[in-house]
Short mmCIF file of the C-alpha atoms (twelve columns), coordinates in Angstrom:
data_MODEL
# 
_entry.id   MODEL 
# 
loop_
_atom_site.group_PDB 
_atom_site.id 
_atom_site.type_symbol 
_atom_site.label_atom_id 
_atom_site.label_alt_id 
_atom_site.label_comp_id 
_atom_site.label_asym_id 
_atom_site.label_seq_id 
_atom_site.Cartn_x 
_atom_site.Cartn_y 
_atom_site.Cartn_z 
_atom_site.pdbx_PDB_model_num 
ATOM 1   C CA . UNK A 1   164.604 35.182  94.451  1 
ATOM 2   C CA . UNK A 2   163.903 37.485  91.476  1 
ATOM 3   C CA . UNK A 3   166.008 40.582  91.208  1 
ATOM 4   C CA . UNK A 4   164.110 43.886  91.389  1 
ATOM 5   C CA . UNK A 5   164.248 45.898  88.202  1 
ATOM 6   C CA . UNK A 6   166.202 49.123  88.567  1 
ATOM 7   C CA . UNK A 7   163.560 50.893  86.489  1 
ATOM 8   C CA . UNK A 8   160.628 49.994  88.741  1 
ATOM 9   C CA . UNK A 9   159.408 52.774  91.080  1 
ATOM 10  C CA . UNK A 10  157.060 51.489  93.764  1 
ATOM 11  C CA . UNK A 11  155.759 55.015  94.405  1 
ATOM 12  C CA . UNK A 12  153.690 54.753  91.210  1 
ATOM 13  C CA . UNK A 13  152.082 51.474  92.243  1 
ATOM 14  C CA . UNK A 14  151.182 48.620  89.947  1 
ATOM 15  C CA . UNK A 15  149.493 49.042  86.579  1 
ATOM 16  C CA . UNK A 16  146.168 47.833  88.076  1 
ATOM 17  C CA . UNK A 17  146.402 50.399  90.836  1 
ATOM 18  C CA . UNK A 18  147.029 53.179  88.333  1 
ATOM 19  C CA . UNK A 19  144.028 52.038  86.266  1 
ATOM 20  C CA . UNK A 20  141.805 51.951  89.350  1 
ATOM 21  C CA . UNK A 21  142.963 55.436  90.327  1 
ATOM 22  C CA . UNK A 22  142.107 56.765  86.867  1 
ATOM 23  C CA . UNK A 23  138.682 55.097  86.974  1 
ATOM 24  C CA . UNK A 24  138.046 56.643  90.399  1 
ATOM 25  C CA . UNK A 25  138.952 60.099  89.136  1 
ATOM 26  C CA . UNK A 26  136.679 59.677  86.110  1 
ATOM 27  C CA . UNK A 27  133.787 58.608  88.359  1 
ATOM 28  C CA . UNK A 28  134.296 61.661  90.559  1 
ATOM 29  C CA . UNK A 29  134.400 63.965  87.514  1 
ATOM 30  C CA . UNK A 30  131.214 62.348  86.172  1 
ATOM 31  C CA . UNK A 31  129.465 62.882  89.500  1 
ATOM 32  C CA . UNK A 32  130.557 66.529  89.540  1 
ATOM 33  C CA . UNK A 33  129.257 67.022  85.991  1 
ATOM 34  C CA . UNK A 34  125.942 65.389  86.883  1 
ATOM 35  C CA . UNK A 35  125.661 67.579  89.970  1 
ATOM 36  C CA . UNK A 36  126.344 70.696  87.901  1 
ATOM 37  C CA . UNK A 37  123.761 69.638  85.308  1 
ATOM 38  C CA . UNK A 38  121.138 69.006  87.998  1 
ATOM 39  C CA . UNK A 39  121.879 72.381  89.621  1 
ATOM 40  C CA . UNK A 40  121.630 74.111  86.239  1 
ATOM 41  C CA . UNK A 41  118.364 72.297  85.541  1 
ATOM 42  C CA . UNK A 42  116.919 73.390  88.887  1 
ATOM 43  C CA . UNK A 43  118.018 76.963  88.208  1 
ATOM 44  C CA . UNK A 44  116.402 76.849  84.753  1 
ATOM 45  C CA . UNK A 45  113.141 75.533  86.208  1 
ATOM 46  C CA . UNK A 46  113.204 78.225  88.895  1 
ATOM 47  C CA . UNK A 47  113.687 80.902  86.243  1 
ATOM 48  C CA . UNK A 48  110.846 79.439  84.163  1 
ATOM 49  C CA . UNK A 49  108.541 79.398  87.178  1 
ATOM 50  C CA . UNK A 50  109.438 82.985  88.001  1 
ATOM 51  C CA . UNK A 51  108.282 84.081  84.541  1 
ATOM 52  C CA . UNK A 52  104.775 82.720  85.234  1 
ATOM 53  C CA . UNK A 53  102.416 85.077  87.053  1 
ATOM 54  C CA . UNK A 54  101.881 83.960  90.679  1 
ATOM 55  C CA . UNK A 55  98.151  83.300  90.170  1 
ATOM 56  C CA . UNK A 56  98.941  80.719  87.468  1 
ATOM 57  C CA . UNK A 57  101.048 78.746  89.944  1 
ATOM 58  C CA . UNK A 58  98.121  78.233  92.349  1 
ATOM 59  C CA . UNK A 59  95.933  75.095  92.059  1 
ATOM 60  C CA . UNK A 60  92.590  75.926  90.453  1 
ATOM 61  C CA . UNK A 61  90.626  74.272  93.260  1 
ATOM 62  C CA . UNK A 62  92.366  76.511  95.813  1 
ATOM 63  C CA . UNK A 63  91.547  79.672  93.847  1 
ATOM 64  C CA . UNK A 64  87.896  78.697  93.486  1 
ATOM 65  C CA . UNK A 65  87.672  77.939  97.203  1 
ATOM 66  C CA . UNK A 66  88.987  81.383  98.156  1 
ATOM 67  C CA . UNK A 67  86.861  83.108  95.515  1 
ATOM 68  C CA . UNK A 68  83.756  81.371  96.858  1 
ATOM 69  C CA . UNK A 69  84.647  82.419  100.405 1 
ATOM 70  C CA . UNK A 70  85.260  86.002  99.260  1 
ATOM 71  C CA . UNK A 71  81.931  86.114  97.420  1 
ATOM 72  C CA . UNK A 72  80.068  84.647  100.385 1 
ATOM 73  C CA . UNK A 73  81.502  87.119  102.888 1 
ATOM 74  C CA . UNK A 74  81.098  90.062  100.500 1 
ATOM 75  C CA . UNK A 75  77.435  89.373  99.832  1 
ATOM 76  C CA . UNK A 76  76.802  88.569  103.494 1 
ATOM 77  C CA . UNK A 77  78.227  91.927  104.590 1 
ATOM 78  C CA . UNK A 78  76.175  93.747  101.931 1 
ATOM 79  C CA . UNK A 79  72.950  92.052  103.011 1 
ATOM 80  C CA . UNK A 80  73.845  92.518  106.686 1 
ATOM 81  C CA . UNK A 81  74.240  96.245  106.164 1 
ATOM 82  C CA . UNK A 82  70.939  96.388  104.291 1 
ATOM 83  C CA . UNK A 83  68.909  94.283  106.737 1 
ATOM 84  C CA . UNK A 84  70.496  95.099  110.121 1 
ATOM 85  C CA . UNK A 85  72.192  98.476  110.003 1 
ATOM 86  C CA . UNK A 86  69.730  100.144 107.669 1 
ATOM 87  C CA . UNK A 87  70.755  103.651 106.703 1 
ATOM 88  C CA . UNK A 88  73.858  104.247 108.789 1 
ATOM 89  C CA . UNK A 89  74.698  107.650 107.334 1 
ATOM 90  C CA . UNK A 90  78.274  107.809 108.613 1 
ATOM 91  C CA . UNK A 91  80.471  106.163 105.942 1 
ATOM 92  C CA . UNK A 92  83.780  107.460 107.310 1 
ATOM 93  C CA . UNK A 93  83.055  106.256 110.828 1 
ATOM 94  C CA . UNK A 94  81.952  102.909 109.384 1 
ATOM 95  C CA . UNK A 95  85.295  102.718 107.558 1 
ATOM 96  C CA . UNK A 96  87.005  103.565 110.853 1 
ATOM 97  C CA . UNK A 97  85.118  100.683 112.479 1 
ATOM 98  C CA . UNK A 98  86.145  98.278  109.709 1 
ATOM 99  C CA . UNK A 99  89.815  99.187  109.774 1 
ATOM 100 C CA . UNK A 100 89.911  99.177  113.575 1 
ATOM 101 C CA . UNK A 101 88.345  95.710  113.576 1 
ATOM 102 C CA . UNK A 102 90.980  94.562  111.082 1 
ATOM 103 C CA . UNK A 103 93.737  95.961  113.310 1 
ATOM 104 C CA . UNK A 104 92.461  94.240  116.444 1 
ATOM 105 C CA . UNK A 105 91.738  90.949  114.677 1 
ATOM 106 C CA . UNK A 106 95.177  90.761  113.071 1 
ATOM 107 C CA . UNK A 107 96.898  91.742  116.326 1 
ATOM 108 C CA . UNK A 108 95.119  88.918  118.185 1 
ATOM 109 C CA . UNK A 109 96.116  86.429  115.482 1 
ATOM 110 C CA . UNK A 110 99.717  87.619  115.683 1 
ATOM 111 C CA . UNK A 111 99.739  87.128  119.477 1 
ATOM 112 C CA . UNK A 112 98.435  83.603  118.932 1 
ATOM 113 C CA . UNK A 113 101.380 82.862  116.643 1 
ATOM 114 C CA . UNK A 114 99.625  82.774  113.256 1 
ATOM 115 C CA . UNK A 115 102.234 85.101  111.750 1 
ATOM 116 C CA . UNK A 116 105.230 87.241  112.711 1 
ATOM 117 C CA . UNK A 117 106.153 90.756  111.709 1 
ATOM 118 C CA . UNK A 118 108.876 91.038  109.091 1 
ATOM 119 C CA . UNK A 119 111.802 93.388  109.469 1 
ATOM 120 C CA . UNK A 120 111.224 96.154  106.927 1 
ATOM 121 C CA . UNK A 121 113.451 98.886  105.591 1 
ATOM 122 C CA . UNK A 122 112.506 102.559 105.692 1 
ATOM 123 C CA . UNK A 123 111.561 102.434 102.020 1 
ATOM 124 C CA . UNK A 124 109.281 99.435  102.606 1 
ATOM 125 C CA . UNK A 125 107.594 101.224 105.525 1 
ATOM 126 C CA . UNK A 126 106.958 104.193 103.224 1 
ATOM 127 C CA . UNK A 127 105.393 101.864 100.650 1 
ATOM 128 C CA . UNK A 128 102.897 100.595 103.233 1 
ATOM 129 C CA . UNK A 129 102.142 104.129 104.453 1 
ATOM 130 C CA . UNK A 130 101.493 105.165 100.850 1 
ATOM 131 C CA . UNK A 131 99.221  102.157 100.437 1 
ATOM 132 C CA . UNK A 132 97.189  103.173 103.498 1 
ATOM 133 C CA . UNK A 133 96.737  106.670 102.026 1 
ATOM 134 C CA . UNK A 134 95.672  105.121 98.721  1 
ATOM 135 C CA . UNK A 135 93.139  102.992 100.583 1 
ATOM 136 C CA . UNK A 136 91.642  106.015 102.335 1 
ATOM 137 C CA . UNK A 137 91.730  108.402 99.368  1 
ATOM 138 C CA . UNK A 138 90.027  105.787 97.204  1 
ATOM 139 C CA . UNK A 139 87.085  105.705 99.637  1 
ATOM 140 C CA . UNK A 140 87.032  109.506 99.866  1 
ATOM 141 C CA . UNK A 141 86.904  110.005 96.088  1 
ATOM 142 C CA . UNK A 142 84.194  107.363 95.736  1 
ATOM 143 C CA . UNK A 143 82.002  108.984 98.420  1 
ATOM 144 C CA . UNK A 144 82.461  112.514 97.065  1 
ATOM 145 C CA . UNK A 145 81.828  111.546 93.446  1 
ATOM 146 C CA . UNK A 146 78.695  109.573 94.376  1 
ATOM 147 C CA . UNK A 147 77.091  112.824 95.508  1 
ATOM 148 C CA . UNK A 148 77.659  114.343 92.039  1 
ATOM 149 C CA . UNK A 149 76.461  111.498 89.808  1 
ATOM 150 C CA . UNK A 150 73.534  109.093 89.759  1 
ATOM 151 C CA . UNK A 151 73.987  105.632 91.280  1 
ATOM 152 C CA . UNK A 152 73.537  103.792 87.924  1 
ATOM 153 C CA . UNK A 153 76.196  106.002 86.314  1 
ATOM 154 C CA . UNK A 154 78.535  105.421 89.269  1 
ATOM 155 C CA . UNK A 155 78.102  101.651 88.978  1 
ATOM 156 C CA . UNK A 156 78.659  101.502 85.241  1 
ATOM 157 C CA . UNK A 157 81.823  103.576 85.617  1 
ATOM 158 C CA . UNK A 158 83.085  101.247 88.355  1 
ATOM 159 C CA . UNK A 159 82.465  98.297  86.043  1 
ATOM 160 C CA . UNK A 160 85.340  99.516  83.827  1 
ATOM 161 C CA . UNK A 161 87.853  98.783  86.591  1 
ATOM 162 C CA . UNK A 162 89.204  95.660  84.769  1 
ATOM 163 C CA . UNK A 163 90.226  97.870  81.833  1 
ATOM 164 C CA . UNK A 164 92.329  100.140 84.027  1 
ATOM 165 C CA . UNK A 165 93.796  97.123  85.825  1 
ATOM 166 C CA . UNK A 166 95.029  95.809  82.475  1 
ATOM 167 C CA . UNK A 167 96.430  99.233  81.533  1 
ATOM 168 C CA . UNK A 168 98.303  99.552  84.848  1 
ATOM 169 C CA . UNK A 169 99.862  96.117  84.406  1 
ATOM 170 C CA . UNK A 170 100.722 96.885  80.770  1 
ATOM 171 C CA . UNK A 171 102.395 100.264 81.242  1 
ATOM 172 C CA . UNK A 172 103.962 99.866  84.694  1 
ATOM 173 C CA . UNK A 173 104.875 96.170  84.784  1 
ATOM 174 C CA . UNK A 174 105.043 95.232  81.093  1 
ATOM 175 C CA . UNK A 175 102.535 92.424  81.571  1 
ATOM 176 C CA . UNK A 176 100.051 91.472  78.880  1 
ATOM 177 C CA . UNK A 177 97.148  89.026  78.692  1 
ATOM 178 C CA . UNK A 178 95.900  86.822  75.893  1 
ATOM 179 C CA . UNK A 179 93.505  88.194  73.295  1 
ATOM 180 C CA . UNK A 180 90.865  85.782  74.587  1 
ATOM 181 C CA . UNK A 181 91.116  87.366  78.037  1 
ATOM 182 C CA . UNK A 182 90.522  90.833  76.608  1 
ATOM 183 C CA . UNK A 183 87.500  89.618  74.639  1 
ATOM 184 C CA . UNK A 184 86.026  87.802  77.661  1 
ATOM 185 C CA . UNK A 185 85.954  91.074  79.618  1 
ATOM 186 C CA . UNK A 186 83.554  92.694  77.130  1 
ATOM 187 C CA . UNK A 187 80.389  90.858  78.286  1 
ATOM 188 C CA . UNK A 188 81.420  91.276  81.932  1 
ATOM 189 C CA . UNK A 189 81.562  95.060  81.586  1 
ATOM 190 C CA . UNK A 190 78.586  95.460  79.256  1 
ATOM 191 C CA . UNK A 191 76.506  93.140  81.416  1 
ATOM 192 C CA . UNK A 192 77.005  95.322  84.475  1 
ATOM 193 C CA . UNK A 193 76.031  98.350  82.394  1 
ATOM 194 C CA . UNK A 194 72.753  96.690  81.469  1 
ATOM 195 C CA . UNK A 195 72.153  95.297  84.965  1 
ATOM 196 C CA . UNK A 196 72.507  98.749  86.522  1 
ATOM 197 C CA . UNK A 197 70.763  100.575 83.672  1 
ATOM 198 C CA . UNK A 198 68.784  103.533 84.928  1 
ATOM 199 C CA . UNK A 199 68.810  107.292 85.139  1 
ATOM 200 C CA . UNK A 200 72.298  108.317 84.047  1 
ATOM 201 C CA . UNK A 201 73.111  111.741 85.440  1 
ATOM 202 C CA . UNK A 202 76.489  113.337 86.072  1 
ATOM 203 C CA . UNK A 203 78.224  116.684 86.282  1 
ATOM 204 C CA . UNK A 204 81.571  117.451 84.704  1 
ATOM 205 C CA . UNK A 205 83.447  117.371 87.996  1 
ATOM 206 C CA . UNK A 206 81.413  114.330 89.051  1 
ATOM 207 C CA . UNK A 207 82.478  112.436 85.920  1 
ATOM 208 C CA . UNK A 208 86.132  113.374 86.493  1 
ATOM 209 C CA . UNK A 209 86.105  112.320 90.140  1 
ATOM 210 C CA . UNK A 210 84.289  109.065 89.365  1 
ATOM 211 C CA . UNK A 211 86.813  108.203 86.668  1 
ATOM 212 C CA . UNK A 212 89.658  109.096 89.036  1 
ATOM 213 C CA . UNK A 213 88.084  106.861 91.676  1 
ATOM 214 C CA . UNK A 214 87.986  103.935 89.235  1 
ATOM 215 C CA . UNK A 215 91.685  104.402 88.445  1 
ATOM 216 C CA . UNK A 216 92.517  104.554 92.172  1 
ATOM 217 C CA . UNK A 217 90.476  101.413 92.813  1 
ATOM 218 C CA . UNK A 218 92.345  99.516  90.091  1 
ATOM 219 C CA . UNK A 219 95.664  100.856 91.385  1 
ATOM 220 C CA . UNK A 220 94.806  99.756  94.931  1 
ATOM 221 C CA . UNK A 221 93.982  96.244  93.757  1 
ATOM 222 C CA . UNK A 222 97.190  95.945  91.724  1 
ATOM 223 C CA . UNK A 223 99.353  97.462  94.451  1 
ATOM 224 C CA . UNK A 224 98.010  95.128  97.147  1 
ATOM 225 C CA . UNK A 225 98.704  92.165  94.873  1 
ATOM 226 C CA . UNK A 226 102.254 93.354  94.183  1 
ATOM 227 C CA . UNK A 227 102.973 93.860  97.890  1 
ATOM 228 C CA . UNK A 228 101.997 90.235  98.527  1 
ATOM 229 C CA . UNK A 229 103.628 88.653  95.462  1 
ATOM 230 C CA . UNK A 230 106.483 91.027  94.584  1 
ATOM 231 C CA . UNK A 231 109.761 91.734  96.338  1 
ATOM 232 C CA . UNK A 232 108.078 92.417  99.695  1 
ATOM 233 C CA . UNK A 233 106.007 89.202  99.595  1 
ATOM 234 C CA . UNK A 234 104.211 90.021  102.837 1 
ATOM 235 C CA . UNK A 235 101.359 87.797  104.066 1 
ATOM 236 C CA . UNK A 236 97.847  89.230  103.952 1 
ATOM 237 C CA . UNK A 237 97.527  89.390  107.747 1 
ATOM 238 C CA . UNK A 238 100.740 91.372  108.138 1 
ATOM 239 C CA . UNK A 239 99.707  93.891  105.474 1 
ATOM 240 C CA . UNK A 240 96.366  94.389  107.207 1 
ATOM 241 C CA . UNK A 241 98.018  94.800  110.604 1 
ATOM 242 C CA . UNK A 242 100.469 97.391  109.304 1 
ATOM 243 C CA . UNK A 243 98.011  99.267  107.069 1 
ATOM 244 C CA . UNK A 244 94.729  99.185  109.025 1 
ATOM 245 C CA . UNK A 245 95.717  101.391 112.026 1 
ATOM 246 C CA . UNK A 246 96.935  104.107 109.654 1 
ATOM 247 C CA . UNK A 247 93.772  103.873 107.552 1 
ATOM 248 C CA . UNK A 248 91.606  103.948 110.696 1 
ATOM 249 C CA . UNK A 249 93.319  107.124 111.926 1 
ATOM 250 C CA . UNK A 250 93.021  108.773 108.509 1 
ATOM 251 C CA . UNK A 251 89.316  107.861 108.259 1 
ATOM 252 C CA . UNK A 252 88.635  109.212 111.747 1 
ATOM 253 C CA . UNK A 253 90.397  112.488 110.963 1 
ATOM 254 C CA . UNK A 254 88.386  112.797 107.752 1 
ATOM 255 C CA . UNK A 255 85.156  112.168 109.699 1 
ATOM 256 C CA . UNK A 256 86.080  114.972 112.073 1 
ATOM 257 C CA . UNK A 257 87.083  117.337 109.245 1 
ATOM 258 C CA . UNK A 258 83.841  116.791 107.300 1 
ATOM 259 C CA . UNK A 259 81.597  117.192 110.358 1 
ATOM 260 C CA . UNK A 260 80.516  113.560 110.277 1 
ATOM 261 C CA . UNK A 261 81.822  112.938 113.799 1 
ATOM 262 C CA . UNK A 262 79.706  115.823 115.186 1 
ATOM 263 C CA . UNK A 263 76.642  114.514 113.373 1 
ATOM 264 C CA . UNK A 264 77.255  111.075 114.850 1 
ATOM 265 C CA . UNK A 265 77.460  112.475 118.391 1 
ATOM 266 C CA . UNK A 266 74.148  114.256 117.826 1 
ATOM 267 C CA . UNK A 267 72.691  111.003 116.506 1 
ATOM 268 C CA . UNK A 268 73.865  109.180 119.641 1 
ATOM 269 C CA . UNK A 269 72.428  111.935 121.871 1 
ATOM 270 C CA . UNK A 270 69.040  111.308 120.287 1 
ATOM 271 C CA . UNK A 271 69.166  107.767 121.672 1 
ATOM 272 C CA . UNK A 272 69.672  105.941 118.390 1 
ATOM 273 C CA . UNK A 273 72.703  103.938 119.561 1 
ATOM 274 C CA . UNK A 274 70.818  101.253 121.488 1 
ATOM 275 C CA . UNK A 275 72.515  98.106  122.883 1 
ATOM 276 C CA . UNK A 276 71.071  96.032  120.035 1 
ATOM 277 C CA . UNK A 277 72.346  98.507  117.442 1 
ATOM 278 C CA . UNK A 278 75.772  98.501  119.130 1 
ATOM 279 C CA . UNK A 279 75.811  94.711  118.840 1 
ATOM 280 C CA . UNK A 280 74.891  95.025  115.180 1 
ATOM 281 C CA . UNK A 281 77.831  97.378  114.642 1 
ATOM 282 C CA . UNK A 282 80.192  94.937  116.366 1 
ATOM 283 C CA . UNK A 283 78.900  92.161  114.142 1 
ATOM 284 C CA . UNK A 284 79.478  94.389  111.141 1 
ATOM 285 C CA . UNK A 285 83.066  94.967  112.254 1 
ATOM 286 C CA . UNK A 286 83.675  91.225  112.647 1 
ATOM 287 C CA . UNK A 287 82.302  90.488  109.181 1 
ATOM 288 C CA . UNK A 288 84.394  93.307  107.730 1 
ATOM 289 C CA . UNK A 289 87.538  91.842  109.325 1 
ATOM 290 C CA . UNK A 290 86.853  88.400  107.838 1 
ATOM 291 C CA . UNK A 291 86.098  89.968  104.464 1 
ATOM 292 C CA . UNK A 292 89.317  92.007  104.498 1 
ATOM 293 C CA . UNK A 293 91.423  88.928  105.239 1 
ATOM 294 C CA . UNK A 294 89.600  86.958  102.560 1 
ATOM 295 C CA . UNK A 295 89.885  89.808  100.051 1 
ATOM 296 C CA . UNK A 296 93.650  90.209  100.432 1 
ATOM 297 C CA . UNK A 297 94.343  86.478  100.408 1 
ATOM 298 C CA . UNK A 298 92.104  85.933  97.373  1 
ATOM 299 C CA . UNK A 299 93.828  88.816  95.577  1 
ATOM 300 C CA . UNK A 300 97.170  87.142  96.239  1 
ATOM 301 C CA . UNK A 301 96.025  83.745  94.937  1 
ATOM 302 C CA . UNK A 302 93.657  84.702  92.112  1 
ATOM 303 C CA . UNK A 303 95.258  87.919  90.835  1 
ATOM 304 C CA . UNK A 304 94.222  91.564  90.623  1 
ATOM 305 C CA . UNK A 305 92.374  91.271  87.302  1 
ATOM 306 C CA . UNK A 306 90.252  88.392  88.573  1 
ATOM 307 C CA . UNK A 307 89.380  90.447  91.661  1 
ATOM 308 C CA . UNK A 308 88.046  93.296  89.500  1 
ATOM 309 C CA . UNK A 309 85.992  90.828  87.459  1 
ATOM 310 C CA . UNK A 310 84.623  89.424  90.724  1 
ATOM 311 C CA . UNK A 311 83.639  92.939  91.797  1 
ATOM 312 C CA . UNK A 312 81.569  93.259  88.621  1 
ATOM 313 C CA . UNK A 313 79.955  89.890  89.189  1 
ATOM 314 C CA . UNK A 314 79.229  90.851  92.797  1 
ATOM 315 C CA . UNK A 315 77.257  93.904  91.628  1 
ATOM 316 C CA . UNK A 316 74.938  91.706  89.581  1 
ATOM 317 C CA . UNK A 317 74.560  89.098  92.312  1 
ATOM 318 C CA . UNK A 318 73.683  91.858  94.779  1 
ATOM 319 C CA . UNK A 319 70.881  93.049  92.480  1 
ATOM 320 C CA . UNK A 320 69.718  89.440  92.064  1 
ATOM 321 C CA . UNK A 321 69.609  88.872  95.826  1 
ATOM 322 C CA . UNK A 322 67.792  92.188  96.211  1 
ATOM 323 C CA . UNK A 323 65.096  90.833  93.902  1 
ATOM 324 C CA . UNK A 324 64.785  87.604  95.889  1 
ATOM 325 C CA . UNK A 325 65.012  89.008  99.416  1 
ATOM 326 C CA . UNK A 326 63.838  92.625  99.303  1 
ATOM 327 C CA . UNK A 327 61.341  92.594  96.399  1 
ATOM 328 C CA . UNK A 328 63.463  94.938  94.316  1 
ATOM 329 C CA . UNK A 329 61.875  95.522  90.914  1 
ATOM 330 C CA . UNK A 330 64.076  95.487  87.804  1 
ATOM 331 C CA . UNK A 331 63.382  95.821  84.108  1 
ATOM 332 C CA . UNK A 332 64.003  93.425  81.242  1 
ATOM 333 C CA . UNK A 333 67.293  95.094  80.341  1 
ATOM 334 C CA . UNK A 334 68.504  94.808  83.930  1 
ATOM 335 C CA . UNK A 335 67.726  91.084  83.967  1 
ATOM 336 C CA . UNK A 336 69.429  90.614  80.597  1 
ATOM 337 C CA . UNK A 337 72.477  92.443  81.943  1 
ATOM 338 C CA . UNK A 338 72.764  90.068  84.901  1 
ATOM 339 C CA . UNK A 339 72.591  87.090  82.559  1 
ATOM 340 C CA . UNK A 340 75.236  88.572  80.244  1 
ATOM 341 C CA . UNK A 341 77.526  89.249  83.195  1 
ATOM 342 C CA . UNK A 342 77.177  85.699  84.507  1 
ATOM 343 C CA . UNK A 343 77.937  84.277  81.062  1 
ATOM 344 C CA . UNK A 344 80.890  86.648  80.709  1 
ATOM 345 C CA . UNK A 345 82.271  85.594  84.095  1 
ATOM 346 C CA . UNK A 346 81.992  81.956  83.005  1 
ATOM 347 C CA . UNK A 347 83.843  82.681  79.759  1 
ATOM 348 C CA . UNK A 348 86.538  84.588  81.650  1 
ATOM 349 C CA . UNK A 349 87.021  81.639  84.036  1 
ATOM 350 C CA . UNK A 350 87.354  79.227  81.104  1 
ATOM 351 C CA . UNK A 351 89.863  81.497  79.373  1 
ATOM 352 C CA . UNK A 352 91.945  81.828  82.529  1 
ATOM 353 C CA . UNK A 353 91.968  78.047  82.996  1 
ATOM 354 C CA . UNK A 354 93.136  77.582  79.395  1 
ATOM 355 C CA . UNK A 355 95.792  80.282  79.862  1 
ATOM 356 C CA . UNK A 356 97.092  78.556  82.970  1 
ATOM 357 C CA . UNK A 357 97.290  75.220  81.144  1 
ATOM 358 C CA . UNK A 358 99.149  76.748  78.196  1 
ATOM 359 C CA . UNK A 359 101.637 78.546  80.434  1 
ATOM 360 C CA . UNK A 360 102.342 75.387  82.446  1 
ATOM 361 C CA . UNK A 361 102.783 73.324  79.263  1 
ATOM 362 C CA . UNK A 362 105.115 75.943  77.784  1 
ATOM 363 C CA . UNK A 363 107.167 75.984  80.976  1 
ATOM 364 C CA . UNK A 364 107.430 72.187  81.063  1 
ATOM 365 C CA . UNK A 365 108.518 72.114  77.409  1 
ATOM 366 C CA . UNK A 366 111.129 74.782  78.106  1 
ATOM 367 C CA . UNK A 367 112.407 72.810  81.104  1 
ATOM 368 C CA . UNK A 368 112.711 69.649  78.994  1 
ATOM 369 C CA . UNK A 369 114.651 71.510  76.301  1 
ATOM 370 C CA . UNK A 370 116.868 73.019  78.974  1 
ATOM 371 C CA . UNK A 371 117.546 69.613  80.527  1 
ATOM 372 C CA . UNK A 372 118.361 68.164  77.110  1 
ATOM 373 C CA . UNK A 373 120.773 71.002  76.294  1 
ATOM 374 C CA . UNK A 374 122.429 70.756  79.699  1 
ATOM 375 C CA . UNK A 375 122.882 66.962  79.595  1 
ATOM 376 C CA . UNK A 376 126.550 65.882  79.183  1 
ATOM 377 C CA . UNK A 377 127.476 64.550  75.728  1 
ATOM 378 C CA . UNK A 378 129.320 61.217  75.675  1 
ATOM 379 C CA . UNK A 379 131.782 60.965  72.818  1 
# 
């Protein structure tokens, strides 16, 4: 029997065992390094995605679907008001009806489990209350200014809303657009000016209020987009449910303060509110609810600037449908303006598609460079 060496310590194991132990430790360290690299890569991709505007992360087909739905409902409500309601001379009470319909519709959807209310802080509640005031004041300024300027002048001023949307994003959020985007807005705005060309009349105070109304409209569009895509990230239905009751109450109070409510009661006493007209008002409220949901959701997916461009396009399509359905007569310049606006909207869509592609390609290239830099070097 061989004598055991006095220098051999069995606690260290054989040479093969020590080699296997070292290999095992190296494998574990390699796995840890790979895990760290993958985590860093995911973090880099998340940061890259966060730098892209939310509307550029949405599939194009989805945006077009929601834009088509928004256009359809918007034009349907406009034509419905023209053909069914006629001259319902109570704008504040109509706004009360719309916001009340939105409140009831969203509440029913919440009870059916389509969404749940988020837990908000006091500051976040104040943001939504401020948004409801902005919603109501925007309507008030628009109605008041319309009485001091001609309709064509009011429409051409409203067509500049994309400009103020860009300025709000630039100065408050540091966001810029490509030069091609800025250029594509020129025919959209000029086209509406030509399409609504007519008797331009305005007073000094009327011009100021109309301009203020345009700024408020752009601010409302941007703010609603930020509430849905920013730190709050609330769904469209929840925003409507939280904002609509406040806006309905504010609109009703304004109707009372301006004497509109008293005029409406006198109108009802004259027997104008027949069962058929009541049904028409209910139908109007339902359409307004669907349009509000579509408008907010489309704003979230397509972006605030695209929504203002759509508003311009909607003005021209409304005139076009008026020609086809109500025998509205327009001049050559008006027809040319509609064509220019349609072409401008097409150019804008193409530019936005190209911008999305470039941003996605830039992000992918950045991710690849980040993955290459983060990969472990083998010496």
